[in-house]
C-alpha positions in Angstrom: -13.5 -30.2 -45.7 -10.3 -28.6 -44.3 -10.4 -27.3 -40.7 -11.1 -23.6 -40.3 -8.0 -21.6 -39.6 -7.7 -19.0 -36.7 -6.8 -15.6 -37.6 -5.0 -12.6 -35.9 -6.0 -9.1 -36.9 -3.4 -6.5 -36.2 -3.7 -2.7 -35.8 -1.0 -0.9 -37.6 0.2 2.3 -35.8 1.5 1.6 -32.3 1.1 -2.2 -32.7 3.3 -3.2 -35.7 5.2 0.1 -36.1 6.4 2.6 -33.5 4.7 5.5 -35.1 2.5 7.2 -32.4 5.2 9.7 -31.5 5.8 10.6 -35.1 2.1 11.0 -35.7 1.7 13.2 -32.7 4.6 15.3 -33.8 3.2 15.8 -37.3 -0.2 16.7 -35.8 1.4 19.4 -33.7 3.1 20.8 -36.9 -0.1 20.9 -38.8 -2.0 22.4 -35.9 0.7 25.2 -35.6 0.6 25.9 -39.3 -3.2 26.2 -39.3 -3.5 28.4 -36.2 -4.2 25.9 -33.6 -0.8 25.6 -31.9 -2.2 25.8 -28.4 -3.7 22.3 -28.3 -2.1 20.4 -25.3 0.1 17.5 -26.1 -1.9 15.0 -24.0 -5.0 15.9 -26.0 -3.2 15.5 -29.3 -1.7 12.1 -28.3 -5.1 10.9 -27.3 -6.4 11.1 -30.9 -3.6 8.9 -32.4 -5.1 5.9 -34.1 -8.4 7.6 -35.1 -9.2 8.6 -38.8 -7.6 11.9 -39.6 -10.9 13.7 -40.4 -12.1 12.9 -36.9 -8.8 13.9 -35.3 -8.8 17.4 -36.9 -12.5 18.0 -36.3 -11.9 17.2 -32.6 -8.7 19.3 -32.3 -9.9 22.3 -34.2 -13.6 22.4 -33.5 -14.4 22.3 -37.2 -17.0 19.9 -38.8 -15.4 16.7 -40.3 -16.6 17.7 -43.7 -15.4 21.3 -43.7 -12.7 22.8 -45.9 -10.3 23.5 -42.9 -10.3 19.8 -41.9 -9.8 18.7 -45.5 -6.9 21.1 -45.8 -5.3 19.9 -42.5 -5.5 16.3 -43.6 -3.8 17.0 -46.9 -1.0 18.9 -45.0 -0.6 16.1 -42.5 -0.2 13.5 -45.2 2.3 15.6 -47.1 4.4 16.1 -44.0 4.1 12.5 -42.9 5.1 11.2 -46.3 8.2 13.4 -46.4 9.4 13.0 -42.7 8.2 9.7 -41.4 7.6 7.3 -44.3 11.4 7.2 -45.3 12.0 5.8 -41.7 9.3 3.1 -41.9 11.7 0.1 -41.9 13.4 1.5 -38.7 10.0 2.0 -37.0 9.0 -1.7 -37.2 8.9 -2.9 -33.5 11.8 -5.5 -33.0 10.3 -9.0 -33.2 7.2 -8.2 -35.2 8.6 -9.6 -38.5 9.6 -12.9 -36.8 6.3 -13.2 -35.0 4.3 -12.7 -38.2 6.4 -15.4 -40.0 5.9 -17.8 -37.0 2.2 -17.3 -36.9 1.8 -18.0 -40.6 4.0 -21.1 -40.3 1.7 -22.3 -37.5 -1.3 -22.0 -39.8 -2.8 -18.7 -38.7 -4.3 -16.2 -41.2 -3.2 -12.6 -40.6 -4.6 -9.2 -41.5 -4.1 -5.6 -40.9 -7.1 -3.5 -39.7 -6.2 0.2 -39.6 -7.8 3.6 -39.4 -5.4 4.7 -42.2 -6.6 4.8 -45.8 -5.1 2.2 -48.1 -2.4 4.4 -49.7 -1.2 5.6 -46.4 -1.0 2.1 -44.9 0.9 0.8 -47.9 3.3 3.7 -47.7 4.4 2.2 -44.3 3.9 -1.5 -44.9 5.8 -1.7 -48.2 9.1 -0.2 -47.1 8.8 -2.0 -43.9 8.7 -5.3 -45.9 5.5 -6.5 -44.1 3.0 -6.7 -46.9 3.7 -10.3 -47.8 3.0 -11.3 -44.2 -0.8 -10.5 -44.4 -3.7 -12.2 -46.2 -5.6 -9.0 -46.2 -5.1 -5.2 -45.4 -8.3 -3.6 -44.4 -8.3 0.2 -44.1 -10.6 3.1 -43.3 -13.2 3.7 -45.9 -13.5 0.0 -46.9 -16.5 -0.4 -44.7 -19.5 1.8 -43.9 -18.1 2.7 -40.5 -14.5 2.7 -39.0 -13.2 2.0 -35.6 -14.5 1.6 -32.9 -17.4 0.1 -34.8 -17.0 -3.6 -35.7 -17.4 -3.2 -39.5 -13.6 -3.3 -40.4 -13.0 -6.3 -38.3 -16.0 -8.1 -39.7 -14.8 -7.3 -43.3 -11.3 -8.6 -42.5 -12.9 -12.0 -41.1 -15.0 -12.2 -44.3 -12.0 -11.5 -46.6 -9.7 -14.1 -45.1 -12.5 -16.7 -44.6 -12.2 -17.1 -40.8 -15.3 -17.1 -38.4 -15.3 -14.3 -36.0 -15.1 -16.6 -33.0 -11.6 -17.7 -34.2 -10.4 -14.2 -34.8 -8.2 -12.2 -32.3 -7.7 -8.5 -32.6 -4.3 -7.2 -31.4 -4.1 -3.4 -30.9 -2.7 -0.6 -28.7 -5.8 1.7 -28.6 -9.2 1.5 -26.9 -10.9 1.7 -30.3 -9.2 -1.6 -31.3 -10.6 -3.2 -28.2 -14.1 -1.9 -28.7 -14.1 -2.9 -32.4 -13.1 -6.5 -31.3 -15.9 -6.6 -28.7 -18.5 -5.3 -31.2 -17.4 -8.0 -33.7 -17.5 -10.8 -31.2 -13.8 -11.3 -31.3 -11.1 -11.9 -28.6 -9.0 -8.7 -28.0 -5.4 -8.5 -26.8 -4.1 -5.1 -25.8 -0.5 -4.0 -26.2 0.8 -1.3 -23.8 3.8 -0.4 -25.9 1.7 1.9 -28.1 -0.8 4.5 -27.0 -3.3 3.3 -24.3 -2.5 2.1 -20.8 -3.3 -1.4 -19.5 -6.2 0.0 -17.4 -7.7 1.8 -20.5 -7.3 -1.3 -22.7 -8.9 -3.6 -20.0 -11.8 -1.3 -19.5 -12.4 -1.3 -23.3 -12.7 -5.1 -23.6 -9.2 -6.5 -23.7 -9.2 -10.1 -22.3 -5.4 -9.9 -22.1 -2.9 -7.1 -21.9 0.8 -7.5 -22.8 3.8 -5.2 -22.4 6.1 -6.4 -25.1 6.3 -8.3 -28.5 7.7 -11.3 -26.6 4.7 -11.3 -24.3 2.4 -10.9 -27.3 3.9 -14.0 -28.8 3.4 -16.0 -25.6 -0.2 -14.7 -25.4 -0.7 -16.1 -29.0 0.8 -19.5 -28.0 4.0 -18.9 -29.9 7.7 -18.9 -28.8 9.0 -15.4 -28.2 10.7 -14.1 -31.4 14.4 -13.5 -31.6 14.9 -10.5 -33.8 17.8 -11.2 -36.3 18.8 -7.7 -37.1 17.1 -5.0 -35.1 16.9 -1.8 -37.0 18.1 1.4 -35.3 15.2 3.5 -33.9 14.3 6.5 -35.9 14.5 9.9 -34.3 11.1 11.2 -33.3 9.6 14.1 -35.2 10.4 17.3 -33.3 7.5 19.3 -32.0 7.3 22.8 -33.3 
C-alpha cells in the first residue's frame, strides 16, 4: 500500500489572489445602490471571506433568506464579474503559482476551500491559470455548513483521500483558522490578506507568516522565485 500523501488546503480570496480590496470596493458599491451607503469601511472589510448572504444580512440588517439580501447578492456578482474577474490573472499573489507547482512536485495534494460558490470561484481560478494545480475545489454550498464550521475542510480531505491529521489549512481569515481547528487540521495564517497576526493566532493558527516566501518555508519548501510577476490591478474605487 502506498504511503498516505499530505495535503494543503488553500483559501482563495486573500490567500491565493489579492481580491479583498476589490471585494470591499464592490460591497460598498452595492450597499450604496441599495440604500446602505453609510456602513463604515472597517465593518465592510471585516466581512470579506464570508458567504455573501451572511455578509449582506450582517451589513443591512435583513434576514439571510430575504429578498433584499438576494437582490444584493445578484448585484454584487454582476459588478464583480464585470469589474474584477477580467483582472484575475493580475491579482494572483506573486510566487503562488510557483509554490503550488513545487508542492505538487514534492508529493502534496492540494485543494481550494472557499466561501465562494463554485461558478464564482472558477471565474477567478480559470483566468488565473490555477485550476490544474488543485486536486479538488471545494466551495460554499457543497457541505451542510460553511466556514467557520469544519464541514468544507472535512469534505476536501475526503475528496482528495488525505487523513485530517495530514492536512494543513492556509488562509488569511479567522474563519479559516476556526475551520481548521474544528476539523483537527493544522492551520497556517497569512497576514497579507485580511486578518492580523494577533487575530489569526487567537483563532487557532499554529504559525503565522507575512509573505508567500515565508509560507513556502513554513511548508518546508524553497521560497518561490516568480518568473513573470504580473502588474497589480488597480483597486475598485469606493463610491
